[in-house]
N, C-alpha and C positions, 0 to 999 in steps of 0.2 A: 741501361734499360732502354729497350726499343719503345717506339711510340705505341705499338700494339700492346706491349706488356704494361705500359703506363696506363693505357686506356682500360685494360682489364682490371688492374689494381684499383682504379678509380671507381669502376662499377661495383667491385666487391666491397669497397669501403662504403659506398653509397647504400648498398643493400644492408650491410651490417648496421650502419647508422639508423636506417629506417626500422630495422628489427628492434634495436634498442629503444627507439622512440615508441614503437607500438607496445613493447613490453612495459615500459614506464607508464604509458597511458592506461593499459589494462590494470596495472597495480593501483593507480590513482582511482580508477573506477571502482575497483573492489573495496578499497579502503573507504572511499566516500559512501558507498552503499552500506557497508558495515556500520559506519558511524551514524547514518540516518536510521538504520534498523534499530540501533541501540538507543537513539534519541526517541524514536517512536515507542519503544518498549518502556523506557523510563516514564514518558508522559502518560502511557496507558496505565501505569501504576498509581497515578495521581487521580483519584476518582472524586468528581464533584457530585455525582449521583450514582448510587449502586442499585441495580435492579435485582429483585429477589431470585429470578430464574435466569441469571446471566445478562450481560450487557451493562454498560456504564457510560456516563457522560464524563469525558476527560478533556483536558486542555490541549486540543489540537494534536492528539496522538497520531492521527492519520496523515497529517501534513508532511512530515519528513519523508515517508515512503512515496507519497505522491510527487514530491519534488524530484525524486530520483527518476521517475517515469518521464517527467518533463525534460530532464537534462539528458538522459541516455536513451530515451525511446521506450515504446510500449513493451517490446519483447524483453528488454532488460528490466523494465519496471515490474513486469509480471513475475519474473524470476525473483526479484528482490522482495516483492510482496508475498510470494509463496513462502520464502524463508521467514518472513515476519509472521505469517500465519502459523507456522510450526512453533515459533516461540510463544505466540499467544495460546496455542493449544496446550503446550507444556505447562504454562503458568496456570491454566484453568482446568487442567485434566482432573485434578483431585475433586474439584467442585462438581464437574460433569458426572463423574463416577458416583458421587454421593447422592445424586438425585433419584436413584432407584430405577433407572431406565433399563430396558431390556438390551441385550447386546446389539440387536438390530437398530434400535432407536439411538443408541450411543454412537454407532457408526454413522447413521444418518445425520445426527447432530454435529459430529466432528466434521463431516463433509460440508454441510450447509452453513453452519455457524462459524466455522473456523477456516478450513482449507479454501472453500470457495469465497466466503464472505470477505476475507482479508486479501485474497489473491486478486480479486477484481479491482482493488485499489491501484494496481499496476496499469490500469487503463487511463489513469489521470492525465497522461501526456498525449492522449490521442489527438487533441487539438492544439498541441504546443506550438505549432507553426503559425497559429492565428493570433499571436500576440498575447497580451495580458488577459484580455477577456476570453480568448480561446482557452487559455490555461485554466482560468476560473471555471469555464464551462466543462472542461475535462474533469476537474476535481468534483464538480457538482454531479456529473454523470457517474463517476466512480463511487461516490458516497451513496447515490440513489441505488446503484446496483447492489452495494453491500446491504442497504436497507431492505431491498427486495429479497435477498437471500435469507435474511432474518425473518421476514414476513412469511415466506414459504415454510421455513422451519417451524415457526410458531403456529401456523395454520394447519399443519399436518402432524408433526412430531409431538408438539405440546398441546394439541387441540383438547385432549381430555382433561387438561389441567386448567383450562381457561375459565370454566365456570360460567361462560357466556353462551347464549343460544347460538350466536354467530362467532365461531372461533377465528375466522379470518379478520373480522372487525376488531376482535380482541388483540390479535397479533399486530395489526396496523397501529392500534393505539399504544400497545405495550412497547413496541420497538420504536415507534415515533416519539415516545416520551424522552428517549435519550438520543436517538439518531437525528431527529429534526434539529434540535438546538446545536448539536455537535457539527452537523452538516453545514448549518448556517455560519457557525463560528469558523469552520475550516475554509469555506469559500471566502469569507471576509479576511481571514488571516492570509490566505493566498494573495488576494488582491493587494492588501497593505504591504506584504513582504515584497511583492514584485514591483511596487512603486519606488522602492529604494534602489537607486542605480547599481549599487554594489551587488546586492542579492539578485537583481534582475540579470546582471551579467553572469553571475556565478551559476545560476540555474537556467541559463539559456541552453538551447539544444546543443549537445556535443556528440550526438549519435551519427 
């Protein structure tokens, strides 16, 4: 084998090795994301407080999908959270359809309270490069955005059901009843989890 042939073989082997590495990395990313979606889904089924018109207080059900955004970046996090939103919609679709809403309001509810509200959790990793406090701030922002999605839904779609003179105030109070404590718990859970060296390294940015 000539030197040029040997050099060519080395280049091909190097490229092949890199492709195998990238394929393995993508597989790990997909499996990790699927596991975190599954964990979030299981935790969402454990309700500490169930609201009459949708919404519940759960033990840190938002945290696993938020961790994916921290590890793999916002773009991947949004995709993961969107997949999670579809699962949440499928789990609650029967209840949503039983509320007697018009087709238009059902579509609006699906968009605001599910597709948008859960997808914004993918923004949790927006400050991931700012350390532990940046990650906690990102989680707080993501939870706040989800809360605002529910508030907009409550102040418009469910305004006629509020029974209050100010439907927006009702929506803030209704959604705050479960989102505020869960948001606080999620931020605290993020901080405590990232204080552990093993989990801090595990969920450090890999994007």
